[in-house]
C-alpha positions in Angstrom: -22.2 -6.6 263.2 -23.8 -6.8 266.7 -27.1 -7.9 265.1 -25.4 -10.6 263.0 -23.6 -12.0 266.0 -26.8 -12.1 268.1 -28.8 -13.6 265.2 -26.1 -16.3 264.8 -26.2 -17.2 268.5 -30.0 -17.5 268.3 -29.9 -19.7 265.2 -27.5 -22.1 267.1 -30.3 -22.5 269.6 -32.7 -23.4 266.7 -34.6 -20.1 266.9 -35.7 -18.8 263.5 -34.0 -15.5 263.3 -33.5 -12.6 260.9 -31.5 -9.4 261.3 -32.0 -6.2 259.4 -29.9 -3.0 259.6 -31.5 0.4 259.1 -31.5 4.0 260.2 -34.6 4.5 262.4 -34.8 8.2 261.6 -35.6 7.2 258.0 -39.4 6.5 258.0 -39.3 4.7 254.6 -36.5 2.4 255.8 -38.5 1.5 258.9 -41.6 0.6 256.8 -39.4 -1.5 254.5 -37.8 -3.4 257.3 -41.2 -4.2 258.9 -42.4 -5.4 255.5 -39.4 -7.7 255.2 -40.0 -9.1 258.7 -43.7 -9.7 258.1 -42.9 -11.4 254.8 -40.3 -13.7 256.6 -42.3 -14.4 259.8 -45.9 -13.6 259.0 -46.6 -11.0 261.6 -45.2 -8.6 264.2 -46.1 -9.5 267.8 -43.8 -7.3 269.8 -41.8 -4.1 269.0 -39.1 -3.0 271.4 -37.8 0.5 270.5 -34.3 0.6 272.0 -32.2 2.5 269.5 -30.6 5.5 271.3 -27.7 7.9 271.3 -26.5 10.7 273.6 -24.0 13.5 273.5 -23.3 15.2 276.9 -22.7 18.9 277.0 -24.1 22.1 278.5 -27.2 23.3 276.6 -25.5 26.4 275.3 -22.9 24.3 273.5 -25.2 22.1 271.4 -24.7 22.5 267.6 -27.9 22.1 265.7 -26.8 18.9 264.0 -25.9 17.3 267.4 -29.3 18.2 268.9 -31.1 17.0 265.8 -29.3 13.6 265.7 -30.3 12.9 269.3 -34.0 13.9 268.8 -34.2 12.1 265.4 -32.9 8.8 266.6 -34.4 8.6 270.1 -37.8 10.2 269.5 -38.5 10.4 265.8 -37.0 6.9 265.4 -39.3 5.5 268.0 -42.3 7.0 266.4 -41.3 5.8 262.9 -41.0 2.2 264.1 -44.3 2.4 266.0 -46.0 3.7 262.9 -44.4 1.1 260.8 -45.8 -1.9 262.8 -49.2 -0.5 263.3 -50.9 -1.9 260.2 -49.7 -5.4 260.9 -50.8 -5.3 264.6 -54.1 -3.6 263.8 -54.9 -6.3 261.2 -54.5 -9.0 263.9 -56.2 -6.9 266.6 -53.3 -7.5 268.8 -49.7 -6.2 269.5 -47.3 -5.1 272.1 -45.1 -2.0 271.8 -42.4 -1.4 274.4 -40.5 1.8 274.2 -37.2 2.3 276.1 -37.2 5.7 277.9 -35.0 6.8 280.7 -35.3 8.2 284.2 -33.9 11.4 282.6 -37.5 11.8 281.3 -38.5 12.2 284.9 -35.6 14.2 286.3 -32.5 15.6 284.5 -29.2 17.3 284.9 -27.2 20.1 283.3 -25.4 17.9 280.7 -28.4 16.0 279.0 -30.8 18.6 277.6 -31.2 16.9 274.3 -31.3 13.4 275.6 -33.8 14.3 278.4 -36.0 16.1 275.9 -36.0 13.1 273.6 -36.8 10.7 276.4 -39.5 13.0 277.8 -40.9 12.9 274.3 -40.9 9.1 274.2 -42.8 9.1 277.5 -45.6 11.3 276.1 -45.5 9.6 272.7 -46.1 6.3 274.6 -49.2 7.8 276.3 -50.6 9.2 273.1 -50.2 6.1 271.1 -51.6 4.0 274.0 -54.8 6.1 273.8 -55.0 6.1 270.0 -54.4 2.3 269.5 -56.1 0.7 272.5 -59.2 0.0 270.4 -56.9 -1.8 268.0 -55.8 -4.2 270.7 -52.3 -2.7 270.8 -50.7 -1.9 274.1 -47.9 0.7 274.3 -45.8 1.0 277.4 -42.4 2.5 278.3 -39.6 1.2 280.5 -37.7 3.9 282.2 -34.2 2.5 283.1 -32.0 4.1 285.6 -28.2 4.0 285.5 -27.6 0.8 283.5 -24.0 -0.5 282.8 -23.9 -0.2 279.0 -21.5 1.2 276.4 -23.5 4.4 276.4 -23.4 4.9 280.2 -19.7 3.8 280.4 -18.8 6.8 278.3 -20.6 9.1 280.8 -18.1 7.8 283.4 -15.3 9.1 281.2 -17.0 12.4 280.4 -18.1 13.2 283.9 -15.5 12.9 286.7 -16.9 11.1 289.8 -20.0 10.0 288.0 -19.6 6.3 288.6 -19.2 6.8 292.3 -22.0 9.3 292.5 -24.4 6.9 290.9 -23.7 4.2 293.4 -24.0 6.7 296.3 -27.4 8.0 295.2 -28.9 4.6 294.2 -30.6 3.0 297.2 -29.7 -0.5 296.0 -26.1 0.7 296.0 -25.1 -0.5 292.5 -25.3 0.2 288.8 -28.1 -1.7 287.0 -27.2 -4.5 284.6 -28.9 -5.0 281.2 -30.3 -8.2 282.7 -32.3 -6.2 285.2 -34.6 -5.1 282.3 -35.4 -8.6 281.1 -38.2 -9.3 283.6 -40.1 -6.0 283.0 -39.7 -6.4 279.2 -41.0 -10.0 279.2 -43.9 -8.9 281.4 -44.9 -6.1 279.0 -44.5 -8.4 276.0 -46.7 -11.1 277.6 -50.4 -11.6 278.1 -49.8 -10.8 281.8 -49.9 -7.1 280.9 -52.9 -7.2 278.5 -54.9 -4.6 280.5 -51.9 -2.3 280.9 -51.2 0.5 278.4 -49.7 3.9 278.5 -47.8 2.9 281.6 -44.3 4.0 282.7 -42.3 1.2 284.3 -39.3 2.6 286.3 -36.3 0.2 286.7 -33.7 2.3 288.6 -32.8 0.7 291.9 -34.8 3.3 293.7 -33.1 6.4 292.3 -36.3 8.4 291.6 -37.8 7.3 294.9 -34.8 8.7 296.8 -34.6 12.3 298.1 
């Protein structure tokens, strides 16, 4: 429903748009959607891997299915989509892949073992793919957002008492990030301005990871 609403708004601005729903942890579904997109638009220029989930609990409390869902969507799903677009990008000798990680790949807390592990995996996946596909003209970079005001992070404020205030207090810029704060870094990584940049981790966190 969110995809359809976004696609509708883009069409109103005369942007040719398609929307496709899938489960990113299903490798065959990822390949099929990329095939549909290539058939409709001719090629894939940029992939942004931003599907993500989280369930906060202490590590000793994770049931196997909860752990697996987080790893499968956040890490396996990112790999599946990267693999799915590779052939199209390789054939053109050009492509941009932008993975969405998290500062929880760089530092963590007691309640995010699965999420932190998945995003740590995304960071290393980015570096490995960057090395493997540089000769194909494909750049692979990762954006590491800090505390961004999204539906996912709003739930954390419910789950963890005092979390909202603690984020503001420990962020040098003194505020939560907004989704719009990621637009500039994403456009940079999607553009020719970053053509000699691959395997890089771009932190967008208002100074959190720079602060002691």
